[in-house]
C-alpha positions as CSV (number, residue, x, y, z in Angstrom):
1,M,132.8,129.3,116.4
2,R,135.4,132.0,115.5
3,H,138.9,131.3,114.4
4,E,141.6,133.0,112.3
5,L,141.6,130.1,109.9
6,W,138.3,131.0,108.4
7,G,137.7,134.6,109.4
8,P,139.4,137.8,110.6
9,E,140.7,138.0,114.1
10,I,138.0,139.3,116.4
11,H,138.2,139.8,120.2
12,N,136.3,136.9,121.8
13,H,134.7,137.6,125.2
14,R,134.5,133.8,125.8
15,I,137.1,132.4,128.1
16,S,137.3,128.9,126.6
17,D,138.6,128.2,123.1
18,Q,135.5,126.6,121.6
19,A,137.1,126.2,118.2
20,A,140.1,124.1,119.5
21,L,138.3,120.8,119.0
22,L,137.2,121.6,115.5
23,V,140.7,122.8,114.5
24,S,142.2,119.5,115.9
25,F,139.6,117.6,113.8
26,I,140.6,119.5,110.7
27,L,144.3,118.9,111.2
28,K,143.9,115.3,112.1
29,Y,142.0,114.4,108.8
30,D,143.9,116.9,106.6
31,L,140.8,118.8,105.6
32,I,140.8,122.0,103.5
33,I,138.8,125.1,104.6
34,W,137.0,126.8,101.7
35,N,136.2,130.0,103.5
36,D,137.7,133.3,102.4
37,K,138.9,135.4,105.3
38,D,138.1,138.6,103.4
39,S,134.5,137.6,102.6
40,E,131.3,139.0,103.9
41,P,130.4,137.8,107.4
42,T,128.5,134.4,107.5
43,F,126.4,135.4,110.5
44,E,125.0,138.9,110.9
45,T,122.4,140.5,113.3
46,V,121.6,144.0,114.5
47,N,123.8,143.3,117.5
48,G,126.9,142.4,115.5
49,K,128.5,140.1,112.8
50,S,130.8,137.1,112.8
51,W,132.4,134.4,110.7
52,I,131.2,131.2,112.3
53,D,129.9,129.1,109.4
54,I,132.5,126.9,107.7
55,T,132.8,125.0,104.5
56,M,135.5,122.3,104.4
57,S,136.3,119.1,102.5
58,S,139.0,116.7,101.7
59,A,141.9,117.8,99.5
60,N,140.7,115.8,96.5
61,L,137.4,117.7,96.4
62,A,139.0,121.0,97.3
63,N,140.8,121.0,93.9
64,K,137.4,121.3,92.3
65,K,136.2,124.3,94.3
66,M,134.9,127.2,92.2
67,N,133.5,130.6,93.1
68,W,133.0,130.3,96.9
69,K,131.1,133.4,98.2
70,V,128.7,134.6,100.9
71,I,125.3,135.9,99.8
72,K,123.2,138.0,102.2
73,N,119.6,136.9,102.8
74,F,116.7,137.5,105.3
75,S,118.1,135.0,107.8
76,D,120.8,135.6,110.5
77,H,123.0,133.0,108.7
78,N,123.9,134.1,105.2
79,Y,124.0,131.6,102.3
80,L,127.3,130.0,101.5
81,V,127.3,129.5,97.7
82,F,129.9,127.7,95.7
83,N,130.3,125.5,92.6
84,V,132.0,122.2,92.3
85,E,133.9,121.7,89.0
86,S,132.0,119.3,86.8
87,F,133.9,116.2,85.8
88,N,133.4,112.6,84.6
89,A,134.7,110.3,87.3
90,T,136.7,107.8,85.2
91,R,138.8,105.7,87.5
92,D,141.4,103.3,86.1
93,T,139.5,100.2,84.9
94,P,140.4,97.2,87.0
95,R,142.7,94.7,85.2
96,I,140.8,91.7,83.7
97,F,142.4,88.3,83.9
98,Y,141.4,86.0,81.1
99,N,141.1,82.2,81.3
100,H,142.8,79.9,78.9
101,R,139.7,79.5,76.7
102,Q,139.3,83.3,76.4
103,I,143.0,83.7,75.5
104,L,142.7,81.0,72.8
105,K,139.7,82.9,71.3
106,I,141.7,86.1,71.2
107,C,144.7,84.4,69.6
108,K,142.5,82.7,67.0
109,A,141.0,86.0,66.0
110,V,144.4,87.6,65.6
111,H,145.6,84.6,63.6
112,Q,142.7,84.9,61.2
113,K,143.4,88.6,60.8
114,F,147.0,87.9,60.0
115,L,146.1,85.4,57.4
116,E,143.8,87.9,55.7
117,L,146.6,90.6,55.7
118,Q,149.7,88.4,55.3
119,E,150.5,89.4,51.7
120,E,150.0,93.1,52.6
121,I,152.2,92.8,55.7
122,Q,155.1,91.2,53.8
123,T,155.1,94.2,51.4
124,I,155.1,96.9,54.1
125,D,157.7,99.5,53.1
126,S,156.8,102.6,55.1
127,K,156.2,103.7,58.7
128,Q,152.6,104.5,58.0
129,K,151.8,101.0,56.7
130,L,153.5,99.4,59.7
131,E,151.7,101.6,62.2
132,K,148.4,100.7,60.5
133,W,149.1,97.0,60.9
134,I,150.1,97.4,64.5
135,E,146.9,99.4,65.1
136,E,144.9,96.6,63.4
137,L,146.6,94.1,65.7
138,T,145.7,96.1,68.8
139,I,142.1,96.7,67.8
140,T,141.5,93.1,67.1
141,I,142.8,92.0,70.5
142,N,140.8,94.6,72.4
143,K,137.6,94.0,70.3
144,I,137.5,90.3,71.2
145,S,138.5,90.9,74.8
146,Q,135.8,93.4,75.4
147,S,133.2,90.9,74.2
148,F,133.8,88.7,77.2
149,P,131.5,89.0,80.2
150,K,133.0,90.9,83.0
151,K,133.6,88.7,86.1
152,V,132.8,90.4,89.4
153,I,135.5,89.6,91.9
154,K,134.2,89.3,95.5
155,H,136.8,90.6,97.9
156,L,137.1,88.4,101.0
157,R,136.8,89.8,104.5
158,V,139.8,87.9,105.6
159,P,143.0,87.3,103.5
160,W,143.5,83.7,104.6
161,W,140.2,82.3,103.3
162,D,140.7,79.8,100.4
163,S,138.9,77.0,98.6
164,D,140.1,74.4,101.1
165,L,138.3,76.2,103.9
166,E,135.2,76.6,101.8
167,V,135.0,72.9,101.1
168,N,135.5,72.0,104.8
169,R,132.8,74.6,105.8
170,K,130.3,73.1,103.5
171,K,131.2,69.6,104.7
172,T,130.8,70.6,108.3
173,Q,127.4,72.2,107.6
174,T,126.2,69.1,105.8
175,L,127.2,66.8,108.6
176,R,125.5,69.1,111.1
177,S,122.3,69.1,109.1
178,R,122.3,65.3,108.9
179,Y,122.9,65.0,112.6
180,Q,120.1,67.4,113.5
181,R,117.6,65.6,111.1
182,C,118.3,62.2,112.5
183,R,115.7,60.8,114.9
184,R,117.1,57.3,115.7
185,E,119.2,57.4,118.9
186,E,121.9,55.0,117.8
187,E,122.4,56.6,114.5
188,R,122.1,60.1,116.0
189,S,124.9,59.5,118.4
190,M,127.1,58.1,115.6
191,R,126.4,61.1,113.4
192,R,127.1,63.5,116.2
193,I,130.6,61.9,116.6
194,V,131.3,62.3,112.9
195,Y,130.0,65.9,112.9
196,K,132.1,66.9,116.0
197,K,135.3,65.4,114.5
198,Q,134.7,67.3,111.3
199,E,133.9,70.5,113.2
200,A,137.1,70.2,115.2
201,H,139.1,69.6,112.1
202,Y,137.5,72.7,110.5
203,K,138.3,74.9,113.5
204,W,141.9,73.6,113.6
205,L,142.3,74.3,109.8
206,I,141.0,77.9,110.4
207,K,143.7,78.5,113.0
208,Q,146.4,77.1,110.8
209,K,145.4,79.2,107.8
210,C,145.1,82.3,110.0
211,R,148.5,81.7,111.6
212,A,150.2,81.0,108.3
213,S,148.7,84.2,106.8
214,F,150.0,86.3,109.7
215,E,153.5,84.8,109.4
216,L,153.5,85.6,105.7
217,F,152.4,89.1,106.5
218,C,155.2,89.6,109.0
219,Q,157.7,88.3,106.4
220,Q,156.4,90.8,103.8
221,L,156.5,93.6,106.4
222,V,160.2,93.2,107.2
223,A,161.2,92.5,103.6
224,N,163.3,95.3,102.2
225,N,161.4,96.0,99.0
226,A,160.5,99.7,98.6
227,F,158.5,99.0,95.4
228,D,156.3,96.2,96.7
229,L,153.3,98.4,97.5
230,P,153.6,100.6,94.4
231,Y,153.7,97.7,92.0
232,K,150.7,96.1,93.8
233,I,148.8,99.3,93.2
234,V,149.9,99.5,89.6
235,A,148.9,95.8,89.0
236,G,145.4,96.6,90.3
237,K,145.8,94.4,93.4
238,I,145.2,97.4,95.7
239,R,142.5,99.8,94.6
240,K,144.0,103.0,96.1
241,Q,144.0,106.3,94.3
242,T,146.7,108.9,94.8
243,V,145.3,112.1,96.2
244,L,146.6,115.1,94.3
245,Q,146.4,118.6,95.7
246,S,147.6,122.0,94.4
247,V,151.3,122.2,93.8
248,K,153.7,125.1,93.2
249,N,154.6,125.8,89.6
250,S,157.8,127.3,88.3
251,N,156.5,130.8,89.2
252,G,155.9,129.8,92.8
253,Q,152.1,130.0,92.4
254,F,149.7,127.2,93.3
255,T,147.8,125.4,90.6
256,N,144.0,125.7,90.4
257,T,142.9,122.7,88.4
258,I,143.7,119.0,88.2
259,E,145.0,119.4,84.6
260,E,147.3,122.1,85.7
261,T,148.5,120.1,88.7
262,I,149.4,117.1,86.6
263,Q,151.0,119.2,83.9
264,T,153.2,120.8,86.5
265,I,154.2,117.4,88.1
266,V,155.0,115.9,84.6
267,Q,157.1,118.9,83.6
268,A,159.1,118.5,86.9
269,L,159.6,114.8,86.7
270,F,160.2,114.7,82.9
271,P,161.8,118.0,81.9
272,T,162.3,118.9,78.3
273,D,165.7,118.8,76.6
274,D,166.7,122.3,75.7
275,S,169.4,122.1,73.0
276,T,170.1,125.8,73.2
277,Q,171.7,125.3,76.6
278,E,174.2,122.7,75.4
279,T,178.0,123.2,75.4
280,Y,180.1,123.0,72.3
281,V,181.1,119.4,73.1
282,Q,177.5,118.4,73.6
283,R,176.5,120.0,70.2
284,K,179.3,118.1,68.5
285,K,178.0,114.8,70.0
286,R,174.5,115.5,68.7
287,E,175.9,116.3,65.2
288,T,177.8,113.0,65.2
289,V,174.6,111.1,66.0
290,N,172.6,112.9,63.4
291,T,175.1,112.5,60.6
292,Y,176.1,108.9,61.3
293,S,175.6,106.5,58.5
294,S,176.7,103.0,57.6
295,T,175.8,100.4,55.0
296,I,176.2,97.4,57.3
297,L,172.8,96.0,58.4
298,D,172.3,93.7,61.3
299,K,170.8,90.2,60.9
300,Q,167.0,89.8,61.3
301,F,165.5,88.7,64.6
302,T,165.0,84.9,64.8
303,K,161.9,83.2,66.1
304,Q,164.1,81.7,68.9
305,E,165.2,85.2,70.0
306,I,161.6,86.3,70.1
307,T,160.6,83.2,72.1
308,Y,163.4,83.8,74.6
309,A,162.5,87.5,74.9
310,I,158.9,86.6,75.8
311,S,160.1,84.0,78.3
312,T,162.1,86.6,80.2
313,L,159.0,88.7,80.9
314,K,157.3,87.8,84.2
315,K,153.7,86.6,84.1
316,K,150.8,88.6,85.7
317,K,152.6,91.9,85.3
318,A,150.4,94.9,84.7
319,P,149.9,95.6,81.0
320,G,150.5,98.9,79.2
321,I,147.9,101.4,78.0
322,D,146.7,99.0,75.3
323,G,145.7,96.4,77.9
324,I,147.5,93.5,76.1
325,S,148.9,91.1,78.7
326,I,152.0,88.9,78.4
327,E,149.8,85.8,78.6
328,I,148.0,86.7,75.4
329,I,151.3,87.5,73.6
330,K,152.8,84.2,74.7
331,E,149.9,82.1,73.5
332,L,149.7,84.1,70.2
333,H,153.4,83.4,69.6
334,D,153.0,79.7,70.3
335,M,150.0,79.5,67.9
336,N,151.6,81.4,65.1
337,P,155.2,82.7,65.5
338,D,155.1,84.3,62.1
339,I,153.0,87.2,63.4
340,L,155.5,88.7,65.8
341,H,158.4,87.5,63.6
342,Y,157.2,89.6,60.6
343,T,156.2,92.5,62.8
344,Y,159.5,92.9,64.7
345,N,161.7,92.4,61.6
346,K,159.7,95.1,59.8
347,C,160.5,97.4,62.7
348,L,164.2,96.5,62.4
349,E,164.2,96.7,58.6
350,L,162.6,100.2,58.5
351,G,164.6,101.3,61.6
352,I,161.6,102.5,63.6
353,F,160.0,102.0,66.9
354,P,156.2,102.2,66.5
355,E,154.5,105.2,68.1
356,T,151.8,103.0,69.7
357,W,154.4,101.1,71.7
358,K,156.1,104.3,73.0
359,K,153.1,105.5,74.9
360,R,153.5,105.0,78.6
361,K,150.8,105.0,81.2
362,L,151.9,107.2,84.1
363,I,151.0,106.3,87.7
364,I,151.9,108.8,90.4
365,F,152.6,108.0,94.0
366,N,153.0,110.3,97.0
367,K,156.5,110.1,98.5
368,P,156.2,109.6,102.3
369,G,157.4,112.4,104.4
370,K,157.6,114.9,101.5
371,D,155.7,118.2,101.1
372,P,152.8,117.4,98.7
373,S,152.8,120.9,97.4
374,L,156.1,120.3,95.7
375,P,156.1,118.7,92.2
376,N,159.1,116.5,93.1
377,A,157.2,115.0,96.1
378,Y,155.7,112.4,93.7
379,R,157.2,109.2,92.4
380,P,156.3,108.1,88.8
381,I,155.9,104.6,87.5
382,C,155.3,104.1,83.8
383,L,153.6,101.1,82.4
384,L,154.9,100.1,79.0
385,S,153.2,98.1,76.2
386,V,154.2,94.4,76.4
387,L,154.8,94.3,72.6
388,G,157.1,97.3,73.0
389,K,158.9,95.6,75.9
390,I,159.7,92.6,73.7
391,L,161.1,94.8,70.9
392,D,163.1,96.7,73.5
393,K,164.6,93.4,74.7
394,L,165.4,92.3,71.2
395,L,167.3,95.5,70.5
396,V,169.0,95.2,73.9
397,F,170.1,91.7,73.0
398,K,171.8,93.0,69.9
399,I,173.5,95.8,71.7
400,T,174.7,93.5,74.5
401,H,176.1,91.1,71.9
402,L,177.9,94.0,70.3
403,L,179.4,95.3,73.5
404,H,180.7,92.0,74.8
405,K,181.9,91.0,71.3
406,N,184.0,94.1,71.0
407,N,184.9,94.2,74.7
408,K,183.6,97.7,75.1
409,L,182.5,97.5,78.8
410,H,184.9,98.4,81.5
411,K,185.9,95.4,83.7
412,Q,185.3,97.4,86.9
413,Q,181.8,98.3,85.9
414,H,179.2,96.5,88.2
415,G,176.1,98.6,87.5
416,F,173.6,97.3,84.9
417,Q,175.6,94.2,84.3
418,N,174.3,90.6,84.3
419,G,175.6,88.7,87.3
420,R,176.9,91.9,89.0
421,S,175.3,94.3,91.4
422,C,175.9,96.6,94.3
423,E,176.8,93.6,96.5
424,T,179.6,92.5,94.1
425,A,180.9,96.0,93.9
426,N,181.0,96.3,97.7
427,F,182.7,93.0,98.0
428,R,185.4,94.1,95.6
429,L,185.8,97.3,97.5
430,W,186.1,95.3,100.8
431,Q,188.8,93.1,99.3
432,A,190.8,96.1,98.0
433,I,190.6,97.8,101.4
434,N,191.7,94.6,103.3
435,I,194.7,94.1,101.0
436,A,195.7,97.8,101.5
437,L,195.4,97.5,105.3
438,Q,197.4,94.3,105.4
439,D,200.2,96.0,103.4
440,R,199.9,99.1,105.7
441,V,199.0,101.3,102.7
442,P,196.8,104.4,103.3
443,V,193.3,104.0,101.9
444,T,191.4,106.9,100.4
445,L,187.8,106.4,99.2
446,L,185.9,108.8,97.0
447,S,182.1,108.3,96.7
448,L,179.9,110.4,94.4
449,D,176.1,110.3,95.0
450,V,174.3,111.6,91.9
451,Q,170.8,112.4,93.3
452,E,169.2,113.5,90.0
453,F,170.3,113.7,86.4
454,R,168.8,117.1,86.0
455,A,171.7,119.5,85.4
456,D,171.5,121.1,81.9
457,Q,175.2,120.7,81.3
458,V,175.0,116.9,81.9
459,C,171.5,115.7,80.9
460,G,171.1,117.7,77.7
461,S,173.3,115.1,75.9
462,M,172.9,112.0,77.9
463,K,170.8,110.4,75.2
464,S,173.1,111.8,72.5
465,R,176.1,110.3,74.4
466,H,174.4,106.9,74.3
467,L,173.7,107.1,70.5
468,K,177.3,108.4,69.9
469,C,178.6,105.3,71.7
470,L,176.5,103.0,69.6
471,A,177.8,104.7,66.5
472,H,181.4,104.6,67.7
473,F,181.1,100.9,68.5
474,G,180.0,100.2,65.0
475,N,176.3,99.4,65.7
476,P,174.3,98.8,62.6
477,P,172.1,101.8,61.5
478,D,168.8,99.9,61.7
479,V,169.3,99.1,65.4
480,R,170.6,102.6,66.1
481,E,167.6,104.3,64.4
482,S,165.1,102.1,66.3
483,V,166.9,103.0,69.6
484,Y,167.0,106.7,68.6
485,L,163.2,106.8,68.0
486,Y,162.5,104.9,71.2
487,I,164.5,107.0,73.7
488,Y,163.9,110.4,72.0
489,K,160.2,110.2,71.1
490,E,158.5,108.5,74.0
491,N,155.0,109.8,75.1
492,I,153.4,109.8,78.5
493,V,149.7,109.3,79.1
494,R,148.2,110.1,82.5
495,D,144.6,109.0,83.3
496,H,142.8,111.2,85.8
497,L,139.3,112.3,86.5
498,T,138.9,114.3,83.3
499,G,140.1,111.6,81.0
500,P,143.5,110.7,79.5
501,Q,146.1,113.4,78.9
502,H,149.1,113.1,76.6
503,Y,152.5,114.6,77.4
504,P,155.5,114.3,75.0
505,D,158.7,113.1,76.7
506,N,161.5,114.4,74.5
507,G,164.0,115.4,77.0
508,R,166.4,114.9,79.9
509,V,166.8,111.8,81.9
510,T,165.8,112.2,85.5
511,G,166.6,110.1,88.5
512,T,163.0,109.1,88.8
513,K,163.0,107.9,85.2
514,V,165.7,105.4,85.9
515,E,163.3,103.7,88.3
516,V,160.7,103.2,85.5
517,S,163.0,102.1,82.7
518,R,164.2,98.8,84.0
519,N,164.4,97.0,80.7
520,Q,167.2,99.2,79.5
521,E,170.1,98.1,81.7
522,E,172.5,97.7,78.7
523,I,171.5,101.2,77.4
524,W,172.6,102.7,80.8
525,A,175.7,100.5,80.7
526,V,176.6,102.2,77.4
527,I,176.0,105.7,79.0
528,L,177.9,105.0,82.2
529,G,180.7,102.9,80.7
530,P,183.0,105.7,79.8
531,A,182.9,107.0,83.4
532,G,184.9,103.9,84.5
533,R,187.7,104.7,82.1
């Protein structure tokens, strides 16, 4: 079949368009044609030549196409020769849920390791020594967890099946067998009645479970939660991989490999901070941050603060790149609270945020209705280490206490505030408009919609503004240094078919990044606070 999609335009003496059905099939399933229009003809005889043989595949496999060409042979149909880029298919390993006995075994191993290194941990006085201890902690947890047998989870054909139905099915089958084996007429009729009652109850229970499951599905369908599906995919509850295709880079050219595609997407979503493009005011802010010093040190984290920070984390959340879940950390802290107490206070004392906890696992989703060839058509979600989340919360607690103690937050600020939200802001606006209308006063409303924090003149110093505010508010240097190393030196790790790739994130704050940094409400409150004044 001839068509301009895979060959040059040739006059066709046939009346009907025989390629129409194939073209519709290609468009319906988003297939990619590998043929080169300028190649040698795929079919050639003494009477003529044509381009009627086609190579096509899905977009995921098309990214690995290499050296497609036509080779002439002794047949009418020439050989279509191509290479598929070799790769090691390494999908994200499914999340493993440990039972209580396995978690206790992990915590006991970490507790024993802590007792062996306790004297050495108490004398830690440098970043290298602290990083070494945190690495030992992570290796110990992963080593024990990998020794457990992998449990194969059988996916049910229906979502409403549960243990209650399983028990009733076995009971129904047992009563049916007893009824069929019975030979005495009187006992057989009695067993038949018992079996039929149980069978009716079993069928009724199936209908109830099915109906309840459908109603729950309808409730979830109408629920206004845009992040419900992405977070289920991240948590491993839905095994669906994002299909990446070639995207346009900054030069307007399409990428040729998966590595180049991901690199282009990461650069678009997490652009670097170019200090050479800053204004004079922005440079002065950066100098203020770098030269700030103070002799006042904050108090150490207490065990009660650490316990509360752990309790604020939701259970069964997807872990970070280290694979350590919140259930393990909670049990470890209950068994020996000194482990996290020493570790976090050493981070505060040295004014550092460990490099291991700053690595974020990047998950990319396709934005619906967006052109997949554009780098900004993808939404990122970053999975952070649980241990890093806890330290983040402990630092935020101190910053929050400082802001409220010194009354540094504007009273009209509703964003990133506990007990306030868009609903409370809209209600205050509604009250103000009603009062103005009752007093017959003209009302003027100005609304600014900031789509992305990507302008060089704004974002080059967003993080510097935050650190300058902390310095201006009198924040202790140990807390400020930890926050500085956290928000300036984060790293991104993206797992794809060729293995994990690391990308430094040392730059501007983008709108998509706000969506993945939900533990930092007070940090954004510091940044946006001056706008209300």
